[in-house]
Structures are given as structure tokens and as C-alpha cells.
C-alpha positions, 0 to 999 in steps of 0.5 A: 695866730701865726705871728703870735706863735712865732713870737712865742717860739723866738722867745723860747729859742733866745732864752735857750741860746743866751741863757737869759729871759727876755722882759715880757709885758705884764699884760699877757693878752691882746695885740698891744702885748704882742707888739711890745714883745715883737719890739723887744725881740726885734731889738735884740735879734735884728741888726736893722729891725724892719718894724722899728717905726711901725705903730701898734697894729691893732688891725694886724691879723694872724693871717698876715705874718710879718715876713721880716720876723721869719727871716730875721729869726732864721738868720739871726738865731740859726746863724748865731746859735749854730756858729757859737755852739759849733765853734765853741764845742767842736774846736775847743773839744777837739783841740784840747783832747787831742793835744792832751793825749799826745802829751800823755803818750810821750810820758807813758812811752818813757815810763814803759821802758822795763827794768829787771831786778837782780839777779835778772837781766833784760834780754829781748824785752824779757827779764831772765836769769842768766845763771839758769835760763837755757836760752840765755845761759851766761849772756843774752842769746846764748842757747844751750843745745841738746844732743842725742839722748840728753837734756840741756840745763844752764847751771851757774851760767854754763850749759850742761847736758845730762843723759835722759832715760836709759841712755848713757855717754859710754864713749865720752864724746860730747858731740854725739851726746848719750849714744848708748842705750843701757837697757839693750846694749850687751857691752854696756848693760845697765851701766857703761862697761858692763859686758854680758858674758857668753851668750847672755843678752841685755834686757831692761838693763839686766844680762839675761840668758836664753830660756832653760839657762841661768846666769851663773858666775858670769856665764849662761849655763844649763842647770839641768846638765851642768856638772858645775851648776847642777840644779843650782848655781855653784852645785858642783858634782864631785869626781870620785875614784874610777868614775866620771861625774855627770848631771842628769835632770839637775841631779849629780850622778857618777859613772864608773870608768871601765874596768872599774866598778863600785862593788861595795856600794859606797858612793864616797869611794867611787868605783873602787874595784878593778874587774880585770885584776881582782880575784874577788871580783874577776870580770864582775863584782862578786866573781871570785877566782879559786885559790892559787888562781889569778884574775887576768883580764877579767878571767880567772887563770890557774892554778897552773900545773906542776912545772909551770908558773903563772906568767901574766895570763898564762901558765908557762914553764920555767928554765927558758931564756924568756923565763929562766928562773922566774916569770919574765927572767929573760937571758941575754942573746949569747946566754943560756939558761942552765939550772934556772940561771942565765950563763 
């Protein structure tokens, strides 16, 4: 049984390894058929078959298998099949695949060299536009630097800087960038050279005054008290005769200068009366001196008694060297007043 089984296995292995079917006896049963199959296998596999002269063994049993069949099958089939498969597959596959990829790599390496389409140029393995790229402006590796308060740009291959936000270049020095904050600078408020007047401050680029003040004509003024800007910018309080203009709580007022007074109540003519000389308003509006009397220093004087005249604020006699013929008619040092005349 063992010998027949081995013969069956050998037949299968040889069929798979060589790709052809061995001729098999027509009689599928019996010792003679087995012996014939073994002879065919021995002739095809063994180099020196040990069963060459062995007659058909009708007495052979399955319990005593021929040892040379097992040895010949192992050595011939294993060696032949293994060597053929290993050598053909391993060597051919490894050599063919490896060599092919090496050649392909050389071709791909040459094809991988990048090229750039105009107007771009190749810089450090990348295609860039030398006219606009801030890291390659006008040439590879030429980087546009930024300075304080600026943003760099590449324009037509030339580096440019522009001021950002509220900053401005008011000193014209390129190396310090845009050094001025136009939002807070009193001397460059909102624009270079815009100087906030007086006590004005700069906030958000606008000249502004402190609380209670307004910017009028380039100056910070108090609209509550300013006679030139009373209640509003440009509202000037007028100055009238005998008076001084003032702004009180944002409204214009006139105050009379002593000894003047506004006795007629007409604002446009101001303080029209001199209370020190007006006989109709002597010392105060409405105080009238008697006929022939004078208002002297705000007091009524006269009328003077006979033989005296009013001279200034006094009644004095005439015919003296100080009032010879009239009030104030003074004679010389060596003269005398004779009959109202200096002689």
C-alpha cells in the first residue's frame, strides 16, 4: 500500500513540475500495473534506476517499500524542482526588476529639472516673479526689508516701502521708516506739518481742545468768556463809546467806564454821558443842575454870587493876576491887573 501511494505522489509531483503527464498503464489495477508505473517513473527520474532489472514482483507487498524509490524521488524531484524554481524565479525576477528601476530613475531625474514660464524665473527651486516678489526683487535672493511703521513691496523689480496705519514719514529719512504717529503727534496731527495751535492736543489725527474749550481760528478758546468768540466761534462782542465789552456765560455785555454812563438806554451808542460834566446828569443819570450852575466833578456848582465867576469848580473874583479879566486870565510876573487888564 505504501509503495503504491508513493508512486501516486511521484506521479502527481512530476506532472506539476514538468508540465506533462506520464504515460500510465491502461490497466488501472493489479501489481503488474503498479510495477509498470514504477518502471516509467524510475526511468524518468532516477539517473541509475535500481529497479532496472527487477522482474514484475507479484509477491511484493505494500509493507516492504523499495527504499531507492523514496531516495530517488526525494533527491531527484526535490533537487530538480527546487533548483529550477529557485534559480529561474529568484535570479530572473531580482535582476530584471532592479536593473529596470535604476534605468528609469536616471530618466526621471533628468526630466524632473524644473523650468519656469516667463515672466517667472527659477530661484532656489521655485518659480518667482522678479518684478513683484519681495524675497527676490529684481534678482534671486534680493529681499525687500521693512522698517518701522512700513510695509515692503516689490514694484517693477525695485523695493519700495509704504507707511502703514497712522504712521507717516515726516522727517524724510528712509532709514528710520515711518517714524511719526499722525494720530497723536501735536506737530504732525493727521498729516505731516499740521501743528496743533496753542494748548490743543492731537487725538485720532484731529487737533482737539481741553474740556470747556473749542478750536476757533486755530486757537483753543472758552466760548463762555471769550469776547472774540462769545457763545460761538467768531461771535465778537462789540466795543461801544465809554464802555468795555465782556462775555458772560456766552452772552455779550457792555460795562460803562467811569465817569461815563448809559443814560438814554440805547445800547448802540454805548455809555454816552459824562457824569462829571453833564448838567443834565451831574454825578448820576437824571441829576440836573440849576440854571447858571455848572456840573463840576459830578457836583453842581453855582450860580456864583455877584462879583464872582465860576472858574473850574469854584466861584472866584475877577481882577486878580490869576483871573484878571476872566477866569484863567493870568498876568506876568512883573505885571499888575488894572481895570481887568494886565499891565
